[in-house]
C-alpha positions as CSV (number, residue, x, y, z in Angstrom):
1,X,44.4,107.7,97.0
2,X,47.5,108.7,99.1
3,X,48.4,112.1,99.1
4,X,51.8,113.2,98.5
5,X,53.8,114.3,102.1
6,X,57.0,115.1,100.5
7,X,59.0,118.6,100.7
8,X,60.2,119.5,96.9
9,X,60.6,122.9,95.6
10,X,59.1,121.2,92.3
11,X,55.7,121.2,93.4
12,X,53.5,121.9,95.9
13,X,52.6,119.5,98.6
14,X,48.8,118.1,98.5
15,X,49.7,116.9,94.7
16,X,48.9,113.4,94.2
17,X,52.0,111.3,94.2
18,X,51.1,110.3,90.1
19,X,51.3,114.4,89.9
20,X,54.6,114.3,91.9
21,X,56.1,112.3,90.5
22,X,55.7,113.9,86.9
23,X,56.4,117.3,88.5
24,X,59.9,115.7,90.0
25,X,60.8,113.8,86.9
26,X,60.6,117.3,85.2
27,X,62.6,118.7,88.0
28,X,65.1,116.9,87.6
29,X,65.2,116.9,83.7
30,X,65.6,120.9,84.0
31,X,68.4,120.3,86.7
32,X,70.5,117.9,84.6
33,X,70.4,119.9,81.1
34,X,71.4,122.9,83.2
35,X,74.1,121.0,84.4
36,X,75.3,119.3,81.0
37,X,78.5,120.5,80.0
38,X,80.3,120.1,76.5
39,X,84.0,117.5,76.8
40,X,85.9,120.4,76.2
41,X,84.6,122.4,79.5
42,X,85.0,119.3,81.5
43,X,88.2,119.0,80.8
44,X,89.1,122.7,81.6
45,X,87.0,122.2,84.6
46,X,89.2,119.2,85.4
47,X,92.5,120.9,84.4
48,X,91.6,123.7,87.5
49,X,91.5,121.6,90.1
50,X,94.8,119.8,89.2
51,X,98.1,121.2,91.0
52,X,101.2,122.2,89.1
53,X,104.1,121.0,90.8
54,X,108.1,120.1,91.3
55,X,106.6,116.3,92.1
56,X,108.1,114.6,89.3
57,X,110.6,116.6,89.4
58,X,111.9,116.2,92.6
59,X,111.1,112.2,92.0
60,X,113.5,112.0,88.9
61,X,116.1,114.4,90.9
62,X,115.9,111.9,93.7
63,X,116.6,109.4,91.2
64,X,119.9,110.5,90.3
65,X,118.9,112.9,87.4
66,X,120.7,116.3,86.9
67,X,119.3,117.6,83.7
68,X,115.4,117.3,83.9
69,X,113.4,118.1,81.4
70,X,109.3,118.8,80.3
71,X,108.3,118.0,76.7
72,X,104.7,119.5,75.6
73,X,103.1,120.1,72.1
74,X,100.9,122.6,70.9
75,X,98.4,123.0,67.6
76,X,98.1,119.1,67.4
77,X,94.1,119.5,67.1
78,X,94.2,122.6,64.8
79,X,93.2,122.7,61.0
80,X,95.7,124.6,60.0
81,X,99.9,124.9,60.0
82,X,102.4,123.3,62.1
83,X,102.6,121.3,65.1
84,X,104.8,123.3,68.0
85,X,106.9,121.3,70.6
86,X,109.2,122.8,73.5
87,X,111.8,121.4,75.9
88,X,112.7,123.2,78.9
89,X,114.7,122.0,81.8
90,X,114.0,124.7,84.8
91,X,116.7,125.4,87.2
92,X,116.2,123.9,90.5
93,X,117.1,126.7,92.6
94,X,115.2,129.3,90.9
95,X,111.2,128.9,91.3
96,X,108.8,129.9,88.2
97,X,105.8,131.1,89.6
98,X,102.7,131.0,88.2
99,X,103.5,128.2,86.1
100,X,100.7,125.8,84.9
101,X,98.7,124.1,81.7
102,X,98.9,127.1,78.8
103,X,95.4,126.8,78.2
104,X,94.4,128.0,81.1
105,X,96.3,131.2,81.1
106,X,95.4,133.9,79.1
107,X,97.7,135.3,76.5
108,X,99.7,137.7,78.0
109,X,100.1,135.9,81.0
110,X,101.9,133.5,79.1
111,X,103.9,136.1,77.0
112,X,105.2,136.9,80.2
113,X,105.9,133.2,81.8
114,X,107.6,132.8,78.5
115,X,110.1,135.6,78.9
116,X,110.9,134.3,82.5
117,X,111.4,131.0,81.5
118,X,113.3,131.8,79.0
119,X,115.7,134.2,81.1
120,X,115.6,131.7,84.1
121,X,115.8,127.8,82.5
122,X,118.9,126.5,82.8
123,X,117.8,125.3,78.7
124,X,115.1,125.2,76.6
125,X,114.1,124.7,73.1
126,X,111.7,124.9,70.6
127,X,110.8,122.7,67.1
128,X,108.2,122.7,64.7
129,X,106.7,120.0,62.0
130,X,105.7,121.7,59.4
131,X,102.2,120.8,57.2
132,X,103.5,118.5,54.1
133,X,105.1,116.5,56.9
134,X,101.8,116.1,59.1
135,X,99.8,115.3,56.2
136,X,102.2,112.7,55.3
137,X,103.3,110.6,58.7
138,X,99.7,111.3,60.6
139,X,99.3,114.0,63.3
140,X,100.1,111.8,66.4
141,X,103.6,110.9,64.6
142,X,104.4,114.5,64.0
143,X,103.7,115.5,67.5
144,X,106.0,113.2,68.7
145,X,109.0,113.9,65.7
146,X,108.7,117.7,66.6
147,X,109.2,116.6,70.8
148,X,111.5,114.8,69.1
149,X,113.4,117.5,67.3
150,X,113.1,119.8,70.8
151,X,114.8,117.6,73.3
152,X,117.8,117.2,70.7
153,X,118.4,121.1,70.3
154,X,118.6,121.0,74.3
155,X,122.0,122.7,75.4
156,X,122.8,120.9,77.5
157,X,121.7,117.9,77.0
158,X,118.7,116.4,79.2
159,X,119.0,113.3,81.4
160,X,115.7,113.2,81.6
161,X,112.2,113.7,80.4
162,X,109.0,114.3,81.5
163,X,106.4,114.4,78.5
164,X,102.9,115.1,78.1
165,X,100.9,112.1,77.4
166,X,103.2,110.5,74.7
167,X,106.9,108.5,74.6
168,X,109.5,109.8,72.2
169,X,112.2,108.1,70.0
170,X,114.7,109.1,72.7
171,X,117.7,107.2,74.9
172,X,116.8,109.1,77.9
173,X,114.7,107.6,80.3
174,X,111.4,109.1,80.2
175,X,108.1,109.3,81.9
176,X,104.9,109.8,80.4
177,X,102.3,112.0,82.4
178,X,98.4,112.1,81.8
179,X,97.5,116.0,82.5
180,X,101.4,116.4,82.4
181,X,101.3,120.1,81.8
182,X,98.8,120.5,84.7
183,X,100.7,118.6,87.1
184,X,104.4,118.9,86.0
185,X,106.1,122.3,86.6
186,X,108.9,121.7,83.7
187,X,106.3,120.4,81.4
188,X,103.7,123.4,82.0
189,X,106.7,125.4,81.2
190,X,107.2,123.6,77.7
191,X,103.2,124.0,77.2
192,X,103.7,127.7,77.7
193,X,106.8,128.0,75.0
194,X,105.2,126.2,72.5
195,X,101.8,127.3,72.9
196,X,103.9,131.4,72.4
197,X,105.9,130.1,69.6
198,X,102.7,128.7,67.8
199,X,100.1,131.7,68.7
200,X,102.6,134.3,67.1
201,X,103.1,132.2,63.4
202,X,99.6,131.8,64.0
203,X,99.1,136.1,63.9
204,X,101.3,136.4,60.8
205,X,99.8,133.8,58.8
206,X,96.4,136.0,59.8
207,X,98.0,139.1,57.8
208,X,98.5,136.6,54.8
209,X,95.1,134.4,55.2
210,X,92.8,137.6,56.8
211,X,89.9,135.7,55.7
212,X,90.2,132.6,57.9
213,X,90.5,134.5,61.0
214,X,93.9,132.9,62.2
215,X,94.5,135.2,64.6
216,X,91.5,134.6,66.9
217,X,91.1,130.7,66.8
218,X,95.0,130.1,65.9
219,X,93.4,127.3,63.2
220,X,91.0,125.3,65.5
221,X,88.0,124.0,64.2
222,X,85.6,126.9,65.3
223,X,82.3,127.8,63.6
224,X,84.2,130.8,61.8
225,X,86.6,128.9,60.4
226,X,84.7,126.0,59.0
227,X,82.5,128.7,57.9
228,X,85.6,130.1,56.0
229,X,86.4,126.6,54.5
230,X,83.3,126.4,53.4
231,X,83.3,129.5,51.5
232,X,86.9,130.0,50.4
233,X,88.5,125.9,50.5
234,X,91.5,125.4,52.3
235,X,94.7,127.2,52.0
236,X,97.9,125.6,51.3
237,X,99.1,125.2,55.3
238,X,95.6,123.8,55.9
239,X,96.2,120.1,57.2
240,X,94.7,118.2,54.1
241,X,94.7,114.7,56.2
242,X,92.0,116.4,58.8
243,X,88.5,115.6,57.8
244,X,87.1,119.7,58.0
245,X,89.6,120.7,55.5
246,X,89.5,117.5,52.7
247,X,85.4,117.6,52.6
248,X,85.6,121.0,51.7
249,X,88.1,121.1,48.5
250,X,87.8,124.3,46.6
251,X,91.2,125.0,45.5
252,X,93.3,128.2,46.5
253,X,95.6,130.3,44.1
254,X,98.8,129.8,45.1
255,X,100.5,132.7,48.1
256,X,101.1,136.4,46.1
257,X,104.8,136.0,46.8
258,X,105.2,132.2,45.1
259,X,103.3,134.1,42.0
260,X,106.3,137.0,42.2
261,X,109.1,134.3,42.4
262,X,107.8,132.3,39.7
263,X,107.5,135.6,37.3
264,X,111.0,136.2,38.1
265,X,112.2,132.5,37.4
266,X,110.6,132.7,34.2
267,X,112.1,135.6,33.1
268,X,115.1,134.4,33.9
269,X,114.5,131.2,31.5
270,X,113.8,133.4,29.1
271,X,116.5,135.1,28.8
272,X,118.5,132.2,28.9
273,X,116.9,130.5,26.0
274,X,117.1,133.7,24.5
275,X,120.9,134.0,25.4
């Protein structure tokens, strides 16, 4: 029987071909297993390789546009709270350094950049669509609605739109760009403003619903969040149209301040009836 003459770190030379193939296959399997990553990790790895520039903005400017707005949303995949969108018209004469997809930036850096964007942009606006509307029209249409609302709030109004992966119901010319927040500076700026605003909202709601850990995961589908849903059920601000929420239908009590308001209304009604 022929002996192995191939050098391979997964087996010693001198093994028979059959044994060598076994050892090679095992090594390949271990190597493949070690390199396997989750889809989200693979996406982040891809986004890190993309370069965020003004290429799309310059193309729009060359075509006659003057007020080019980048538009993006944050919170589409969250189980809790509103979806937030932002629109930003950058000043061609001022470069905000460090713009990139908000998911790739630490929170402290996002806050710094958000302040610079608000200070130096020609115009910026933020809009949100609440949970009730999300459950009514679905998250896709709610995201488009939030984007459109942000665009309509711009002053001065944009004459050209660069949008992250979507098209919205606006009269302005628009370009939908896949991974737009990673390749367009204007869309990246919008993603940063939307992310900073929504994170602020989640921190405020974390005080109201401390058992869910909203301050850390921002309402997304993490093991801690799912465990809280199983134990306590959804709050009134969880998205009932999302499967992880409606699969845990334990009812929650109303907010404390809602109870207080209801008590005050009851008192007024009682006094009115008595009078």
